[in-house]
PDB file of all heavy atoms in Angstrom:
ATOM      1  N   ILE A   1      15.573   6.468  -0.152  1.00  0.00           N
ATOM      2  CA  ILE A   1      16.369   6.181  -1.327  1.00  0.00           C
ATOM      3  C   ILE A   1      17.311   5.017  -1.024  1.00  0.00           C
ATOM      4  O   ILE A   1      17.506   4.153  -1.862  1.00  0.00           O
ATOM      5  CB  ILE A   1      17.174   7.421  -1.764  1.00  0.00           C
ATOM      6  CG1 ILE A   1      16.218   8.506  -2.215  1.00  0.00           C
ATOM      7  CG2 ILE A   1      18.136   7.059  -2.863  1.00  0.00           C
ATOM      8  CD1 ILE A   1      16.899   9.824  -2.495  1.00  0.00           C
ATOM      9  N   ASN A   2      17.854   5.004   0.147  1.00  0.00           N
ATOM     10  CA  ASN A   2      18.813   3.958   0.502  1.00  0.00           C
ATOM     11  C   ASN A   2      18.194   2.563   0.395  1.00  0.00           C
ATOM     12  O   ASN A   2      18.822   1.640  -0.112  1.00  0.00           O
ATOM     13  CB  ASN A   2      19.330   4.190   1.913  1.00  0.00           C
ATOM     14  CG  ASN A   2      20.467   3.274   2.258  1.00  0.00           C
ATOM     15  OD1 ASN A   2      21.212   2.851   1.394  1.00  0.00           O
ATOM     16  ND2 ASN A   2      20.603   2.969   3.526  1.00  0.00           N
ATOM     17  N   THR A   3      16.953   2.404   0.842  1.00  0.00           N
ATOM     18  CA  THR A   3      16.331   1.082   0.796  1.00  0.00           C
ATOM     19  C   THR A   3      16.007   0.650  -0.626  1.00  0.00           C
ATOM     20  O   THR A   3      15.927  -0.542  -0.905  1.00  0.00           O
ATOM     21  CB  THR A   3      15.043   1.046   1.632  1.00  0.00           C
ATOM     22  OG1 THR A   3      14.155   2.062   1.166  1.00  0.00           O
ATOM     23  CG2 THR A   3      15.350   1.247   3.096  1.00  0.00           C
ATOM     24  N   ILE A   4      15.828   1.605  -1.523  1.00  0.00           N
ATOM     25  CA  ILE A   4      15.560   1.265  -2.920  1.00  0.00           C
ATOM     26  C   ILE A   4      16.831   0.764  -3.599  1.00  0.00           C
ATOM     27  O   ILE A   4      16.820  -0.250  -4.296  1.00  0.00           O
ATOM     28  CB  ILE A   4      15.013   2.480  -3.688  1.00  0.00           C
ATOM     29  CG1 ILE A   4      13.627   2.856  -3.167  1.00  0.00           C
ATOM     30  CG2 ILE A   4      14.946   2.183  -5.178  1.00  0.00           C
ATOM     31  CD1 ILE A   4      13.099   4.142  -3.762  1.00  0.00           C
ATOM     32  N   PHE A   5      17.925   1.466  -3.399  1.00  0.00           N
ATOM     33  CA  PHE A   5      19.147   1.158  -4.126  1.00  0.00           C
ATOM     34  C   PHE A   5      20.067   0.163  -3.426  1.00  0.00           C
ATOM     35  O   PHE A   5      21.038  -0.277  -4.015  1.00  0.00           O
ATOM     36  CB  PHE A   5      19.921   2.439  -4.427  1.00  0.00           C
ATOM     37  CG  PHE A   5      19.293   3.222  -5.541  1.00  0.00           C
ATOM     38  CD1 PHE A   5      18.519   4.322  -5.273  1.00  0.00           C
ATOM     39  CD2 PHE A   5      19.473   2.834  -6.860  1.00  0.00           C
ATOM     40  CE1 PHE A   5      17.917   5.033  -6.295  1.00  0.00           C
ATOM     41  CE2 PHE A   5      18.885   3.537  -7.885  1.00  0.00           C
ATOM     42  CZ  PHE A   5      18.111   4.637  -7.610  1.00  0.00           C
ATOM     43  N   ARG A   6      19.765  -0.186  -2.193  1.00  0.00           N
ATOM     44  CA  ARG A   6      20.627  -1.136  -1.482  1.00  0.00           C
ATOM     45  C   ARG A   6      19.784  -2.248  -0.871  1.00  0.00           C
ATOM     46  O   ARG A   6      19.592  -2.303   0.344  1.00  0.00           O
ATOM     47  CB  ARG A   6      21.408  -0.403  -0.403  1.00  0.00           C
ATOM     48  CG  ARG A   6      22.369   0.615  -1.006  1.00  0.00           C
ATOM     49  CD  ARG A   6      23.272   1.204  -0.008  1.00  0.00           C
ATOM     50  NE  ARG A   6      24.147   0.145   0.493  1.00  0.00           N
ATOM     51  CZ  ARG A   6      24.954   0.307   1.512  1.00  0.00           C
ATOM     52  NH1 ARG A   6      25.013   1.444   2.140  1.00  0.00           N
ATOM     53  NH2 ARG A   6      25.714  -0.677   1.910  1.00  0.00           N
ATOM     54  N   PRO A   7      19.286  -3.145  -1.726  1.00  0.00           N
ATOM     55  CA  PRO A   7      18.530  -4.270  -1.166  1.00  0.00           C
ATOM     56  C   PRO A   7      19.446  -5.163  -0.340  1.00  0.00           C
ATOM     57  O   PRO A   7      20.664  -5.124  -0.489  1.00  0.00           O
ATOM     58  CB  PRO A   7      18.015  -5.008  -2.401  1.00  0.00           C
ATOM     59  CG  PRO A   7      18.940  -4.624  -3.493  1.00  0.00           C
ATOM     60  CD  PRO A   7      19.426  -3.234  -3.165  1.00  0.00           C
ATOM     61  N   ARG A   8      18.885  -5.950   0.505  1.00  0.00           N
ATOM     62  CA  ARG A   8      19.679  -6.832   1.355  1.00  0.00           C
ATOM     63  C   ARG A   8      20.311  -7.920   0.492  1.00  0.00           C
ATOM     64  O   ARG A   8      19.720  -8.953   0.226  1.00  0.00           O
ATOM     65  CB  ARG A   8      18.795  -7.422   2.436  1.00  0.00           C
ATOM     66  CG  ARG A   8      18.120  -6.334   3.249  1.00  0.00           C
ATOM     67  CD  ARG A   8      17.887  -6.790   4.645  1.00  0.00           C
ATOM     68  NE  ARG A   8      17.073  -5.867   5.405  1.00  0.00           N
ATOM     69  CZ  ARG A   8      17.487  -4.725   5.910  1.00  0.00           C
ATOM     70  NH1 ARG A   8      18.712  -4.336   5.705  1.00  0.00           N
ATOM     71  NH2 ARG A   8      16.693  -3.964   6.609  1.00  0.00           N
ATOM     72  N   ARG A   9      21.534  -7.677   0.100  1.00  0.00           N
ATOM     73  CA  ARG A   9      22.227  -8.530  -0.855  1.00  0.00           C
ATOM     74  C   ARG A   9      22.390  -9.959  -0.354  1.00  0.00           C
ATOM     75  O   ARG A   9      22.299 -10.910  -1.122  1.00  0.00           O
ATOM     76  CB  ARG A   9      23.601  -7.916  -1.174  1.00  0.00           C
ATOM     77  CG  ARG A   9      24.476  -8.747  -2.075  1.00  0.00           C
ATOM     78  CD  ARG A   9      23.880  -8.824  -3.482  1.00  0.00           C
ATOM     79  NE  ARG A   9      24.726  -9.581  -4.362  1.00  0.00           N
ATOM     80  CZ  ARG A   9      24.551 -10.869  -4.673  1.00  0.00           C
ATOM     81  NH1 ARG A   9      23.556 -11.532  -4.159  1.00  0.00           N
ATOM     82  NH2 ARG A   9      25.362 -11.480  -5.487  1.00  0.00           N
ATOM     83  N   TYR A  10      22.606 -10.132   0.916  1.00  0.00           N
ATOM     84  CA  TYR A  10      22.851 -11.468   1.444  1.00  0.00           C
ATOM     85  C   TYR A  10      21.620 -12.368   1.354  1.00  0.00           C
ATOM     86  O   TYR A  10      21.730 -13.579   1.476  1.00  0.00           O
ATOM     87  CB  TYR A  10      23.346 -11.409   2.893  1.00  0.00           C
ATOM     88  CG  TYR A  10      22.365 -10.804   3.859  1.00  0.00           C
ATOM     89  CD1 TYR A  10      21.466 -11.598   4.541  1.00  0.00           C
ATOM     90  CD2 TYR A  10      22.333  -9.433   4.085  1.00  0.00           C
ATOM     91  CE1 TYR A  10      20.558 -11.055   5.432  1.00  0.00           C
ATOM     92  CE2 TYR A  10      21.452  -8.875   4.963  1.00  0.00           C
ATOM     93  CZ  TYR A  10      20.549  -9.691   5.640  1.00  0.00           C
ATOM     94  OH  TYR A  10      19.656  -9.139   6.511  1.00  0.00           O
ATOM     95  N   LYS A  11      20.431 -11.780   1.121  1.00  0.00           N
ATOM     96  CA  LYS A  11      19.216 -12.570   1.008  1.00  0.00           C
ATOM     97  C   LYS A  11      18.852 -12.895  -0.439  1.00  0.00           C
ATOM     98  O   LYS A  11      17.890 -13.604  -0.675  1.00  0.00           O
ATOM     99  CB  LYS A  11      18.041 -11.821   1.639  1.00  0.00           C
ATOM    100  CG  LYS A  11      18.148 -11.666   3.135  1.00  0.00           C
ATOM    101  CD  LYS A  11      16.919 -11.026   3.680  1.00  0.00           C
ATOM    102  CE  LYS A  11      16.969 -10.943   5.184  1.00  0.00           C
ATOM    103  NZ  LYS A  11      15.743 -10.361   5.730  1.00  0.00           N
ATOM    104  N   LEU A  12      19.600 -12.372  -1.403  1.00  0.00           N
ATOM    105  CA  LEU A  12      19.231 -12.515  -2.799  1.00  0.00           C
ATOM    106  C   LEU A  12      20.278 -13.286  -3.594  1.00  0.00           C
ATOM    107  O   LEU A  12      21.464 -13.214  -3.292  1.00  0.00           O
ATOM    108  CB  LEU A  12      19.074 -11.127  -3.438  1.00  0.00           C
ATOM    109  CG  LEU A  12      18.046 -10.207  -2.812  1.00  0.00           C
ATOM    110  CD1 LEU A  12      18.160  -8.829  -3.429  1.00  0.00           C
ATOM    111  CD2 LEU A  12      16.661 -10.754  -2.994  1.00  0.00           C
ATOM    112  N   THR A  13      19.806 -13.951  -4.630  1.00  0.00           N
ATOM    113  CA  THR A  13      20.739 -14.534  -5.585  1.00  0.00           C
ATOM    114  C   THR A  13      21.250 -13.398  -6.466  1.00  0.00           C
ATOM    115  O   THR A  13      20.702 -12.289  -6.460  1.00  0.00           O
ATOM    116  CB  THR A  13      20.046 -15.591  -6.458  1.00  0.00           C
ATOM    117  OG1 THR A  13      19.018 -14.955  -7.210  1.00  0.00           O
ATOM    118  CG2 THR A  13      19.456 -16.710  -5.610  1.00  0.00           C
ATOM    119  N   ALA A  14      22.269 -13.668  -7.244  1.00  0.00           N
ATOM    120  CA  ALA A  14      22.838 -12.634  -8.112  1.00  0.00           C
ATOM    121  C   ALA A  14      21.801 -12.131  -9.119  1.00  0.00           C
ATOM    122  O   ALA A  14      21.688 -10.930  -9.359  1.00  0.00           O
ATOM    123  CB  ALA A  14      24.067 -13.179  -8.834  1.00  0.00           C
ATOM    124  N   ILE A  15      21.037 -13.031  -9.687  1.00  0.00           N
ATOM    125  CA  ILE A  15      20.028 -12.629 -10.676  1.00  0.00           C
ATOM    126  C   ILE A  15      18.943 -11.785 -10.020  1.00  0.00           C
ATOM    127  O   ILE A  15      18.530 -10.756 -10.566  1.00  0.00           O
ATOM    128  CB  ILE A  15      19.431 -13.872 -11.362  1.00  0.00           C
ATOM    129  CG1 ILE A  15      20.508 -14.564 -12.201  1.00  0.00           C
ATOM    130  CG2 ILE A  15      18.228 -13.510 -12.207  1.00  0.00           C
ATOM    131  CD1 ILE A  15      20.100 -15.908 -12.749  1.00  0.00           C
ATOM    132  N   SER A  16      18.498 -12.197  -8.846  1.00  0.00           N
ATOM    133  CA  SER A  16      17.478 -11.416  -8.134  1.00  0.00           C
ATOM    134  C   SER A  16      17.997 -10.029  -7.777  1.00  0.00           C
ATOM    135  O   SER A  16      17.268  -9.046  -7.851  1.00  0.00           O
ATOM    136  CB  SER A  16      17.045 -12.148  -6.858  1.00  0.00           C
ATOM    137  OG  SER A  16      16.432 -13.370  -7.177  1.00  0.00           O
ATOM    138  N   TYR A  17      19.256  -9.965  -7.380  1.00  0.00           N
ATOM    139  CA  TYR A  17      19.865  -8.683  -7.034  1.00  0.00           C
ATOM    140  C   TYR A  17      19.903  -7.760  -8.254  1.00  0.00           C
ATOM    141  O   TYR A  17      19.570  -6.586  -8.158  1.00  0.00           O
ATOM    142  CB  TYR A  17      21.275  -8.912  -6.492  1.00  0.00           C
ATOM    143  CG  TYR A  17      21.974  -7.655  -6.072  1.00  0.00           C
ATOM    144  CD1 TYR A  17      21.611  -6.998  -4.906  1.00  0.00           C
ATOM    145  CD2 TYR A  17      23.013  -7.122  -6.835  1.00  0.00           C
ATOM    146  CE1 TYR A  17      22.269  -5.841  -4.508  1.00  0.00           C
ATOM    147  CE2 TYR A  17      23.664  -5.970  -6.441  1.00  0.00           C
ATOM    148  CZ  TYR A  17      23.284  -5.334  -5.274  1.00  0.00           C
ATOM    149  OH  TYR A  17      23.925  -4.191  -4.892  1.00  0.00           O
ATOM    150  N   ARG A  18      20.277  -8.298  -9.407  1.00  0.00           N
ATOM    151  CA  ARG A  18      20.307  -7.497 -10.632  1.00  0.00           C
ATOM    152  C   ARG A  18      18.925  -6.999 -10.996  1.00  0.00           C
ATOM    153  O   ARG A  18      18.761  -5.841 -11.405  1.00  0.00           O
ATOM    154  CB  ARG A  18      20.906  -8.299 -11.774  1.00  0.00           C
ATOM    155  CG  ARG A  18      22.383  -8.526 -11.611  1.00  0.00           C
ATOM    156  CD  ARG A  18      22.963  -9.255 -12.809  1.00  0.00           C
ATOM    157  NE  ARG A  18      24.244  -9.816 -12.448  1.00  0.00           N
ATOM    158  CZ  ARG A  18      24.521 -11.115 -12.441  1.00  0.00           C
ATOM    159  NH1 ARG A  18      23.630 -11.993 -12.820  1.00  0.00           N
ATOM    160  NH2 ARG A  18      25.710 -11.535 -12.067  1.00  0.00           N
ATOM    161  N   HIS A  19      17.921  -7.841 -10.838  1.00  0.00           N
ATOM    162  CA  HIS A  19      16.551  -7.428 -11.117  1.00  0.00           C
ATOM    163  C   HIS A  19      16.103  -6.333 -10.148  1.00  0.00           C
ATOM    164  O   HIS A  19      15.449  -5.366 -10.550  1.00  0.00           O
ATOM    165  CB  HIS A  19      15.592  -8.617 -11.037  1.00  0.00           C
ATOM    166  CG  HIS A  19      15.668  -9.522 -12.214  1.00  0.00           C
ATOM    167  ND1 HIS A  19      14.899  -9.353 -13.338  1.00  0.00           N
ATOM    168  CD2 HIS A  19      16.438 -10.607 -12.446  1.00  0.00           C
ATOM    169  CE1 HIS A  19      15.186 -10.302 -14.212  1.00  0.00           C
ATOM    170  NE2 HIS A  19      16.122 -11.079 -13.689  1.00  0.00           N
ATOM    171  N   ALA A  20      16.462  -6.485  -8.884  1.00  0.00           N
ATOM    172  CA  ALA A  20      16.099  -5.479  -7.886  1.00  0.00           C
ATOM    173  C   ALA A  20      16.744  -4.134  -8.212  1.00  0.00           C
ATOM    174  O   ALA A  20      16.110  -3.083  -8.096  1.00  0.00           O
ATOM    175  CB  ALA A  20      16.513  -5.946  -6.490  1.00  0.00           C
ATOM    176  N   ARG A  21      18.005  -4.165  -8.636  1.00  0.00           N
ATOM    177  CA  ARG A  21      18.692  -2.919  -9.009  1.00  0.00           C
ATOM    178  C   ARG A  21      18.059  -2.292 -10.247  1.00  0.00           C
ATOM    179  O   ARG A  21      17.869  -1.080 -10.302  1.00  0.00           O
ATOM    180  CB  ARG A  21      20.175  -3.187  -9.264  1.00  0.00           C
ATOM    181  CG  ARG A  21      20.948  -3.631  -8.063  1.00  0.00           C
ATOM    182  CD  ARG A  21      21.368  -2.506  -7.206  1.00  0.00           C
ATOM    183  NE  ARG A  21      22.287  -1.671  -7.962  1.00  0.00           N
ATOM    184  CZ  ARG A  21      22.800  -0.545  -7.518  1.00  0.00           C
ATOM    185  NH1 ARG A  21      22.509  -0.138  -6.332  1.00  0.00           N
ATOM    186  NH2 ARG A  21      23.602   0.178  -8.248  1.00  0.00           N
ATOM    187  N   ALA A  22      17.729  -3.097 -11.231  1.00  0.00           N
ATOM    188  CA  ALA A  22      17.098  -2.573 -12.444  1.00  0.00           C
ATOM    189  C   ALA A  22      15.746  -1.956 -12.113  1.00  0.00           C
ATOM    190  O   ALA A  22      15.416  -0.866 -12.601  1.00  0.00           O
ATOM    191  CB  ALA A  22      16.940  -3.684 -13.479  1.00  0.00           C
ATOM    192  N   ASP A  23      14.967  -2.601 -11.255  1.00  0.00           N
ATOM    193  CA  ASP A  23      13.681  -2.056 -10.841  1.00  0.00           C
ATOM    194  C   ASP A  23      13.868  -0.742 -10.094  1.00  0.00           C
ATOM    195  O   ASP A  23      13.091   0.206 -10.271  1.00  0.00           O
ATOM    196  CB  ASP A  23      12.926  -3.044  -9.961  1.00  0.00           C
ATOM    197  CG  ASP A  23      12.431  -4.251 -10.727  1.00  0.00           C
ATOM    198  OD1 ASP A  23      12.390  -4.195 -11.973  1.00  0.00           O
ATOM    199  OD2 ASP A  23      12.094  -5.254 -10.066  1.00  0.00           O
ATOM    200  N   ALA A  24      14.886  -0.675  -9.264  1.00  0.00           N
ATOM    201  CA  ALA A  24      15.141   0.550  -8.509  1.00  0.00           C
ATOM    202  C   ALA A  24      15.459   1.712  -9.446  1.00  0.00           C
ATOM    203  O   ALA A  24      14.967   2.827  -9.245  1.00  0.00           O
ATOM    204  CB  ALA A  24      16.299   0.333  -7.533  1.00  0.00           C
ATOM    205  N   PHE A  25      16.259   1.459 -10.465  1.00  0.00           N
ATOM    206  CA  PHE A  25      16.588   2.525 -11.394  1.00  0.00           C
ATOM    207  C   PHE A  25      15.374   2.953 -12.210  1.00  0.00           C
ATOM    208  O   PHE A  25      15.207   4.142 -12.504  1.00  0.00           O
ATOM    209  CB  PHE A  25      17.753   2.129 -12.303  1.00  0.00           C
ATOM    210  CG  PHE A  25      19.076   2.316 -11.644  1.00  0.00           C
ATOM    211  CD1 PHE A  25      19.800   1.228 -11.187  1.00  0.00           C
ATOM    212  CD2 PHE A  25      19.609   3.584 -11.448  1.00  0.00           C
ATOM    213  CE1 PHE A  25      21.019   1.393 -10.559  1.00  0.00           C
ATOM    214  CE2 PHE A  25      20.826   3.765 -10.820  1.00  0.00           C
ATOM    215  CZ  PHE A  25      21.538   2.670 -10.370  1.00  0.00           C
ATOM    216  N   CYS A  26      14.488   2.009 -12.547  1.00  0.00           N
ATOM    217  CA  CYS A  26      13.251   2.369 -13.246  1.00  0.00           C
ATOM    218  C   CYS A  26      12.365   3.236 -12.354  1.00  0.00           C
ATOM    219  O   CYS A  26      11.819   4.245 -12.810  1.00  0.00           O
ATOM    220  CB  CYS A  26      12.489   1.119 -13.680  1.00  0.00           C
ATOM    221  SG  CYS A  26      13.246   0.242 -15.046  1.00  0.00           S
ATOM    222  N   LEU A  27      12.240   2.844 -11.092  1.00  0.00           N
ATOM    223  CA  LEU A  27      11.453   3.646 -10.157  1.00  0.00           C
ATOM    224  C   LEU A  27      12.040   5.043 -10.007  1.00  0.00           C
ATOM    225  O   LEU A  27      11.310   6.044  -9.988  1.00  0.00           O
ATOM    226  CB  LEU A  27      11.413   2.979  -8.778  1.00  0.00           C
ATOM    227  CG  LEU A  27      10.520   1.774  -8.619  1.00  0.00           C
ATOM    228  CD1 LEU A  27      10.760   1.119  -7.277  1.00  0.00           C
ATOM    229  CD2 LEU A  27       9.070   2.180  -8.751  1.00  0.00           C
ATOM    230  N   TRP A  28      13.349   5.127  -9.882  1.00  0.00           N
ATOM    231  CA  TRP A  28      14.004   6.419  -9.706  1.00  0.00           C
ATOM    232  C   TRP A  28      13.830   7.305 -10.941  1.00  0.00           C
ATOM    233  O   TRP A  28      13.579   8.501 -10.822  1.00  0.00           O
ATOM    234  CB  TRP A  28      15.477   6.240  -9.392  1.00  0.00           C
ATOM    235  CG  TRP A  28      16.136   7.538  -9.079  1.00  0.00           C
ATOM    236  CD1 TRP A  28      16.979   8.233  -9.870  1.00  0.00           C
ATOM    237  CD2 TRP A  28      15.947   8.323  -7.898  1.00  0.00           C
ATOM    238  NE1 TRP A  28      17.356   9.403  -9.249  1.00  0.00           N
ATOM    239  CE2 TRP A  28      16.726   9.493  -8.043  1.00  0.00           C
ATOM    240  CE3 TRP A  28      15.197   8.144  -6.744  1.00  0.00           C
ATOM    241  CZ2 TRP A  28      16.769  10.459  -7.062  1.00  0.00           C
ATOM    242  CZ3 TRP A  28      15.252   9.125  -5.772  1.00  0.00           C
ATOM    243  CH2 TRP A  28      16.034  10.264  -5.934  1.00  0.00           C
ATOM    244  N   THR A  29      13.934   6.716 -12.126  1.00  0.00           N
ATOM    245  CA  THR A  29      13.743   7.473 -13.365  1.00  0.00           C
ATOM    246  C   THR A  29      12.330   8.036 -13.431  1.00  0.00           C
ATOM    247  O   THR A  29      12.137   9.203 -13.768  1.00  0.00           O
ATOM    248  CB  THR A  29      14.014   6.573 -14.587  1.00  0.00           C
ATOM    249  OG1 THR A  29      15.346   6.078 -14.491  1.00  0.00           O
ATOM    250  CG2 THR A  29      13.849   7.333 -15.885  1.00  0.00           C
ATOM    251  N   ASP A  30      11.340   7.201 -13.098  1.00  0.00           N
ATOM    252  CA  ASP A  30       9.950   7.662 -13.100  1.00  0.00           C
ATOM    253  C   ASP A  30       9.738   8.778 -12.078  1.00  0.00           C
ATOM    254  O   ASP A  30       9.080   9.778 -12.356  1.00  0.00           O
ATOM    255  CB  ASP A  30       9.002   6.507 -12.806  1.00  0.00           C
ATOM    256  CG  ASP A  30       8.968   5.475 -13.920  1.00  0.00           C
ATOM    257  OD1 ASP A  30       9.399   5.798 -15.054  1.00  0.00           O
ATOM    258  OD2 ASP A  30       8.518   4.340 -13.643  1.00  0.00           O
ATOM    259  N   TYR A  31      10.290   8.599 -10.898  1.00  0.00           N
ATOM    260  CA  TYR A  31      10.151   9.602  -9.849  1.00  0.00           C
ATOM    261  C   TYR A  31      10.804  10.930 -10.257  1.00  0.00           C
ATOM    262  O   TYR A  31      10.221  11.994 -10.091  1.00  0.00           O
ATOM    263  CB  TYR A  31      10.771   9.086  -8.559  1.00  0.00           C
ATOM    264  CG  TYR A  31      10.709  10.074  -7.427  1.00  0.00           C
ATOM    265  CD1 TYR A  31       9.511  10.330  -6.776  1.00  0.00           C
ATOM    266  CD2 TYR A  31      11.836  10.766  -7.005  1.00  0.00           C
ATOM    267  CE1 TYR A  31       9.434  11.245  -5.741  1.00  0.00           C
ATOM    268  CE2 TYR A  31      11.782  11.683  -5.978  1.00  0.00           C
ATOM    269  CZ  TYR A  31      10.587  11.918  -5.347  1.00  0.00           C
ATOM    270  OH  TYR A  31      10.518  12.822  -4.328  1.00  0.00           O
ATOM    271  N   ALA A  32      11.984  10.851 -10.805  1.00  0.00           N
ATOM    272  CA  ALA A  32      12.692  12.063 -11.230  1.00  0.00           C
ATOM    273  C   ALA A  32      11.933  12.767 -12.355  1.00  0.00           C
ATOM    274  O   ALA A  32      11.872  13.999 -12.381  1.00  0.00           O
ATOM    275  CB  ALA A  32      14.104  11.720 -11.676  1.00  0.00           C
ATOM    276  N   ALA A  33      11.346  12.006 -13.257  1.00  0.00           N
ATOM    277  CA  ALA A  33      10.572  12.601 -14.347  1.00  0.00           C
ATOM    278  C   ALA A  33       9.339  13.324 -13.796  1.00  0.00           C
ATOM    279  O   ALA A  33       8.995  14.412 -14.274  1.00  0.00           O
ATOM    280  CB  ALA A  33      10.151  11.522 -15.341  1.00  0.00           C
ATOM    281  N   GLN A  34       8.696  12.745 -12.791  1.00  0.00           N
ATOM    282  CA  GLN A  34       7.535  13.393 -12.195  1.00  0.00           C
ATOM    283  C   GLN A  34       7.927  14.668 -11.454  1.00  0.00           C
ATOM    284  O   GLN A  34       7.188  15.649 -11.480  1.00  0.00           O
ATOM    285  CB  GLN A  34       6.846  12.438 -11.223  1.00  0.00           C
ATOM    286  CG  GLN A  34       6.129  11.299 -11.899  1.00  0.00           C
ATOM    287  CD  GLN A  34       5.519  10.334 -10.891  1.00  0.00           C
ATOM    288  OE1 GLN A  34       5.578  10.558  -9.671  1.00  0.00           O
ATOM    289  NE2 GLN A  34       4.955   9.248 -11.387  1.00  0.00           N
ATOM    290  N   MET A  35       9.075  14.657 -10.828  1.00  0.00           N
ATOM    291  CA  MET A  35       9.504  15.824 -10.057  1.00  0.00           C
ATOM    292  C   MET A  35       9.917  16.983 -10.966  1.00  0.00           C
ATOM    293  O   MET A  35       9.798  18.141 -10.571  1.00  0.00           O
ATOM    294  CB  MET A  35      10.665  15.461  -9.128  1.00  0.00           C
ATOM    295  CG  MET A  35      10.274  14.473  -8.038  1.00  0.00           C
ATOM    296  SD  MET A  35       8.897  15.031  -7.023  1.00  0.00           S
ATOM    297  CE  MET A  35       9.688  16.316  -6.097  1.00  0.00           C
ATOM    298  N   THR A  36      10.393  16.690 -12.148  1.00  0.00           N
ATOM    299  CA  THR A  36      10.816  17.753 -13.045  1.00  0.00           C
ATOM    300  C   THR A  36       9.697  18.218 -13.971  1.00  0.00           C
ATOM    301  O   THR A  36       9.846  19.246 -14.630  1.00  0.00           O
ATOM    302  CB  THR A  36      12.016  17.296 -13.904  1.00  0.00           C
ATOM    303  OG1 THR A  36      11.645  16.139 -14.651  1.00  0.00           O
ATOM    304  CG2 THR A  36      13.217  16.970 -13.036  1.00  0.00           C
ATOM    305  N   ALA A  37       8.612  17.481 -14.020  1.00  0.00           N
ATOM    306  CA  ALA A  37       7.496  17.862 -14.908  1.00  0.00           C
ATOM    307  C   ALA A  37       6.645  18.957 -14.297  1.00  0.00           C
ATOM    308  O   ALA A  37       6.641  19.280 -13.192  1.00  0.00           O
ATOM    309  CB  ALA A  37       6.633  16.642 -15.213  1.00  0.00           C
TER     310      ALA A  37
END
């Protein structure tokens, strides 16, 4: 979980970091939905 939600910020631009965070939350939402189904 840590690697999904904490990308290496120093290697990313601000826009890339925001995209990485948004992707992480989408992945987490999908995973949580599968675990509760």
